C-alpha positions in Angstrom: 13.0 -2.2 -29.7 14.8 1.1 -29.6 18.0 -0.5 -31.0 16.1 -2.0 -33.9 14.8 1.4 -35.0 18.0 3.3 -34.4 20.4 0.9 -36.1 18.2 -0.9 -38.7 18.5 0.9 -42.0 17.4 -2.3 -43.7 13.8 -1.4 -44.2 12.3 2.1 -44.8 11.0 4.0 -41.7 7.5 3.1 -40.6 4.9 5.8 -40.1 4.4 4.2 -36.7 8.1 4.4 -35.7 7.8 7.3 -33.3 4.6 6.2 -31.6 6.1 2.8 -31.1 9.4 4.2 -29.8 7.5 6.5 -27.4 5.5 3.5 -26.1 8.8 1.6 -25.6 10.2 4.5 -23.6 7.0 4.6 -21.5 7.3 0.9 -20.9 10.8 1.4 -19.6 9.6 4.2 -17.4 6.7 2.1 -16.0 9.2 -0.5 -15.1 11.2 2.3 -13.3 14.1 1.8 -15.6 16.2 4.5 -17.1 15.3 4.9 -20.8 17.9 4.7 -23.5 17.6 8.3 -24.7 21.1 8.7 -25.8 20.4 6.4 -28.7 17.8 8.8 -30.2 18.6 11.4 -32.8 17.9 15.1 -32.2 15.1 15.0 -34.7 13.5 12.0 -32.9 13.6 13.9 -29.6 11.5 16.7 -31.2 8.7 14.3 -32.2 5.6 14.8 -29.9 5.5 11.0 -29.1 9.1 10.9 -28.0 9.0 14.3 -26.4 6.1 13.3 -24.2 8.0 10.2 -22.9 11.2 12.3 -22.3 9.3 14.9 -20.4 7.6 12.3 -18.3 10.9 10.7 -17.5 12.4 14.0 -16.5 9.4 14.8 -14.3 9.7 11.3 -12.7 13.4 11.6 -12.0 12.8 15.1 -10.5 10.1 13.7 -8.3 7.5 15.9 -9.9 4.9 13.2 -9.6 2.0 15.7 -10.0 3.2 16.5 -13.5 3.4 12.8 -14.3 -0.1 12.1 -13.1 -1.6 15.1 -14.9 0.2 14.1 -18.2 -2.6 11.6 -19.0 -4.7 14.4 -20.3 -2.0 15.4 -22.9 -1.0 12.0 -24.5 0.1 12.4 -28.1 -1.3 9.1 -29.2 -4.4 7.1 -28.0 -2.3 4.0 -27.3 -0.4 5.9 -24.5 -3.4 5.9 -22.1 -2.8 2.3 -21.1 0.8 3.0 -20.1 -0.2 6.2 -18.4 -2.4 4.2 -16.0 0.5 1.9 -15.3 2.8 4.8 -14.8 0.3 6.3 -12.2 0.7 3.0 -10.3 4.5 3.2 -10.5 4.4 6.8 -9.2 2.1 5.7 -6.4 4.4 2.8 -5.4 7.4 5.2 -5.5 5.6 7.7 -3.2 4.5 4.8 -0.9 8.1 3.5 -0.7 9.5 6.9 0.2 6.7 7.6 2.7 7.1 4.4 4.7 10.8 5.1 5.1 10.3 8.8 6.1 7.3 8.5 8.4 5.8 6.1 10.9 2.2 6.9 9.9 -0.2 9.3 8.1 -3.7 10.2 8.8 -6.1 8.6 6.3 -6.8 12.0 4.7 -3.0 12.6 4.4 -2.4 9.2 2.9 -5.3 9.6 0.4 -3.9 13.0 -0.7 -0.2 11.9 -0.9 -1.0 8.6 -2.6 -3.6 10.3 -4.9 -6.7 8.4 -4.0 -10.2 9.9 -4.0 -11.8 7.6 -1.5 -11.0 5.7 1.7 -12.1 2.5 -0.1 -9.4 2.9 -2.8 -6.8 3.5 -0.1 -7.9 0.4 1.9 -7.8 -1.8 -1.3 -4.3 -0.5 -2.1 -3.0 -1.2 1.4 -4.6 -4.6 1.5 -3.3 -5.6 -2.0 0.1 -3.8 -2.2 1.2 -3.3 1.4 -0.2 -5.9 3.7 2.4 -5.0 6.3 0.8 -1.6 6.7 -2.1 -1.3 9.2 -5.1 1.0 9.1 -6.5 1.8 12.5 -7.7 4.8 14.6 -8.0 7.0 11.4 -4.3 6.5 10.5 -2.2 4.4 8.2 0.7 2.9 10.1 3.4 1.9 7.6 4.9 -1.0 9.3 3.8 -3.0 12.3 6.5 -2.6 14.9 8.8 -0.9 12.5 12.2 -2.5 13.1 15.2 -0.2 12.8 18.5 -1.9 12.0 21.3 -0.5 14.0 23.4 1.9 12.0 26.9 0.8 11.3 29.6 3.3 11.9 31.4 4.3 8.7 35.2 4.1 9.2 35.7 7.6 7.9 39.4 8.0 9.0 40.3 4.7 7.4 38.6 5.6 4.2 40.3 9.0 4.1 43.7 7.5 4.6 43.0 4.9 1.9 41.8 7.5 -0.6 44.9 9.7 0.0 47.1 6.7 -0.4 45.5 5.9 -3.8 45.9 9.5 -4.8 49.6 9.4 -3.9 50.1 6.2 -5.9 48.3 7.7 -8.9 50.5 10.8 -8.7 53.6 8.7 -8.7 52.4 6.7 -11.8 51.7 9.9 -13.7 
């Protein structure tokens, strides 16, 4: 989509060009893919529809998920609301993935707050539908039943250092 608008020149620009490009950027962000911002002109980046998507991507990449979730109130075009709901789910899934790696469990209140749910019921439905390996019991959400930890492999640091130095010497000889 983005390539068509940036390289076309065949047809005159559409008045819906920037809202459509912004939607395409949001679609990429919802899929947790890096958007193709380098293809956009400086003037396109100043358009409110594009600027909104760019700011959302920056907030998402910074981990400022609260800014992403609150951006639904400031959408520049009514068609963006649908993608903002999907983006909220993407943010929630990203937070859940990080949380289960960093913690063994949360209290239900902590899980509701971190995963941005307003009720225990919403949290329970999310766990049941999205993370059946999680378990809710005794007022806590346990992220994985019997969390298995794979043994860490030792990194052969001395071997890597020697190999890197060898490559550097070879490059020095070539130059």
